[in-house]
C-alpha positions as CSV (number, residue, x, y, z in Angstrom):
1,M,-120.8,24.7,105.1
2,A,-117.4,26.6,103.2
3,V,-119.5,29.3,104.1
4,L,-119.6,29.2,107.4
5,M,-116.6,28.8,108.1
6,G,-115.0,31.3,106.6
7,A,-117.6,33.6,108.3
8,G,-116.4,31.8,111.8
9,A,-112.3,32.7,110.2
10,F,-113.4,36.5,109.5
11,F,-114.8,36.6,113.2
12,W,-111.9,34.8,115.3
13,H,-108.8,35.9,113.1
14,T,-107.7,32.4,112.3
15,P,-106.2,32.4,109.5
16,S,-106.0,28.1,108.7
17,L,-110.0,28.3,109.3
18,A,-110.3,30.4,105.4
19,L,-107.9,28.5,104.0
20,I,-109.8,25.2,104.6
21,A,-113.2,26.6,104.1
22,V,-111.3,27.6,100.4
23,F,-110.0,23.9,100.3
24,V,-113.6,22.4,101.6
25,F,-115.6,24.5,98.6
26,F,-113.3,23.7,95.7
27,A,-113.5,20.3,96.9
28,G,-117.2,20.3,97.0
29,R,-116.7,22.0,93.2
30,Q,-115.2,19.2,91.9
31,E,-116.7,16.6,94.0
32,L,-120.4,18.5,92.5
33,M,-119.0,18.1,88.6
34,A,-117.8,14.7,88.9
35,L,-121.3,13.7,90.5
36,R,-123.0,15.0,87.5
37,Y,-120.2,14.0,85.2
38,R,-121.4,9.9,86.7
39,E,-124.9,10.4,85.8
40,Q,-124.5,12.1,82.9
41,M,-122.8,8.0,81.9
42,R,-125.2,7.2,83.5
43,G,-127.9,7.3,80.4
44,A,-124.9,6.7,78.1
45,E,-124.7,3.9,75.7
46,P,-121.5,2.0,76.6
47,L,-117.9,2.6,74.2
48,W,-117.6,-1.6,74.1
49,A,-120.7,-2.6,72.3
50,L,-120.5,0.2,69.5
51,P,-119.9,-0.7,65.9
52,G,-116.5,-1.2,65.1
53,D,-115.1,0.8,61.5
54,R,-115.5,-1.5,59.3
55,D,-118.8,-0.8,56.9
56,P,-121.6,-2.6,57.8
57,T,-122.8,-3.0,53.9
58,E,-119.8,-5.6,53.9
59,A,-119.4,-9.1,53.5
60,A,-119.6,-10.9,56.6
61,P,-116.3,-13.0,58.0
62,A,-115.0,-16.1,56.2
63,P,-116.8,-18.9,58.3
64,E,-113.5,-20.0,59.0
65,Y,-113.4,-16.7,61.3
66,G,-116.5,-18.2,62.8
67,G,-116.3,-17.2,67.3
68,F,-113.0,-16.5,66.5
69,T,-111.6,-13.8,69.1
70,G,-108.7,-11.8,69.0
71,F,-106.7,-9.6,66.0
72,R,-106.5,-9.6,62.4
73,W,-103.8,-8.7,59.9
74,N,-106.3,-7.7,57.0
75,V,-103.5,-7.9,54.2
76,P,-105.1,-5.2,51.1
77,A,-106.6,-2.9,53.7
78,R,-103.0,-2.4,55.4
79,A,-104.4,-3.1,58.8
80,W,-104.7,-4.9,62.1
81,E,-108.0,-6.1,62.9
82,V,-109.4,-6.8,66.2
83,W,-111.8,-9.3,66.5
84,R,-115.0,-10.7,68.7
85,N,-117.0,-14.0,68.7
86,G,-116.5,-14.0,64.5
87,R,-117.2,-9.9,64.7
88,V,-114.9,-7.3,63.6
89,V,-115.0,-4.7,66.2
90,A,-112.1,-2.5,65.3
91,V,-109.5,-1.8,62.9
92,C,-106.0,-0.1,63.5
93,R,-104.8,0.4,59.8
94,V,-100.6,1.3,59.2
95,D,-99.6,3.2,56.6
96,A,-95.7,3.3,56.0
97,D,-95.7,6.4,54.2
């Protein structure tokens, strides 16, 4: 489509049609890249299902956090832990040095 518009601009001596043809060409390339990215992400594992920073060999959480969802400060590790349904899904360490 952009090639036809560019050829038409050449034959009819209309520079605005040439600018529109260049825009259509670049917009088409961007759309193609977005489509390829979306297709690549369709097969990828969702980020929220990936494990957190906690080592799986560590002990299970205490029973008092059975269905807890929220944030918890871990004093020995000096880190905020994000809990969902009684499991740690992320850790944010704080270094005050």
